[in-house]
C-alpha angles and dihedrals in degrees: 000000000000121000121262136171119265088253093060103080098043088051089056094051090044091056100244117181119277119256120200140188125193122168135175103200102295096345114097108214096169094115089053097058111111099159148339143115143239117224128194119190115174089197096056122094086236107040101195127052131174126201109186134183122197136181099235136207126184090266095070100030104108112244100161135029088253094064117115091241099041115114096243105109095311121143136204124204117205131191136175130192140124139292112228123219091260090058097254118129136213113201130185124205117251095183155288113265132194106226105244107166133016128190135179128208112198110204101173105252088018131058123187127194123206118197129183119199137179135196121267095269085078087064088051092049088050094052096069117184108276103199136011111302126198124196108199121240107259095034110142108250093234091052092052091051090046091052094047094049096040094056088063104037138002111243143150106264122211106171122173102249119255133172092208117122137202133250118226105303121194117187123186135223113285094023117144106252092197091054089050094049094045089048088053091053090048088056091064096040099261138122116230120214146136108253125217093279092055090253118146104238135175117200139163115261117265119331096239094189100061122054110201099193141030111220112194143150127254139066094305097039134092101225119104102169140337145197133203132215124188116194127144096191113120095009121127136185103197129037124202114198121191136176127224097254123227102253091259104055126040118257115278113247135201132185130202119185134193094235097158107118088206092056115101089225097045106164110252096014130103091303088060129212114316112167126192120207119215123185125184133173088213094064107097106158139042092243089054094049090051093051091047088051092048089048093052094044094053088050095051101036118114099012091130087081118038126173131198111204135187113208144161106284111274099182096185091059112109138192111265091039118123117227135187114232130198119186109155096189090061093043091248110142119174096330120169115230133180116230108237100167140002136183117205119196115224098212143028131018098297117131129245120252117232125189113200141169125217115252101169136019138184 
């Protein structure tokens, strides 16, 4: 969850006016915004997406590849927040997006510009490996990720430290460098993404022990409506991760188990025993295998009960956060859920959509 001042959350529940920021490089297009959303989905190959609608005059409609809104390496930064009674604003970043698609609707006197943007991982996906690439045995995993991504796009890099190293890795012409970098992060138990500032980060999946927000119904609450979905398909409560072995020694192996009695998928409880098996050529030590298993367990845990919430817009909430939900009509009382996806509107009073999975019950 991004930092805000103590006045920010009370202003949201009090219904303060929305404040917005939208910049295309040095061009301020905030006053042109008439609609759109920002979506974050931790399970998508590209985590962040922008769908933006602008009222357009000829001065901002792209006509050459050098124009600020043309899809040739241009980026848009978006933020949303509140306007306080004294006229000051507090705005939280919603992301930095590479312009991918631009369309103009000419309605005679009115023109509308529709822009689709994606976070910087889309640029890394585009930059496929052009010739056979070898990563030497013993390369630090973070160094390998850094080299793969930096070859595609310059970015500030803030990876969670690891001592894990790679085996010899040979990638072929045409391989997806983002998929390779993400798999390397998976092998040490982390999720690789670009954050809202455009920085490359690797982080553990949701911190299941520390809810950052209470989401409940009522006049002082954030929750507007909710839906519950129960489905045990593709849900696991133990992960067994193994490496490939080197032909002399057996493959290393690590196990992570949902051993929390308060978890709805507690291993050996009413849910039963449902293991998942993960095998990766990048896992070279037992410690790394355990970390990979723990990472996949954190990602999978709780998917038997998923909720879709509509709530007042909390722009500083991020995917990967854990929240505590109360919705009496659904029998949900102070249940802890991990946030897997959210969609934030850029304008108006419409609520944000949050998709979650239960990680702890009572």
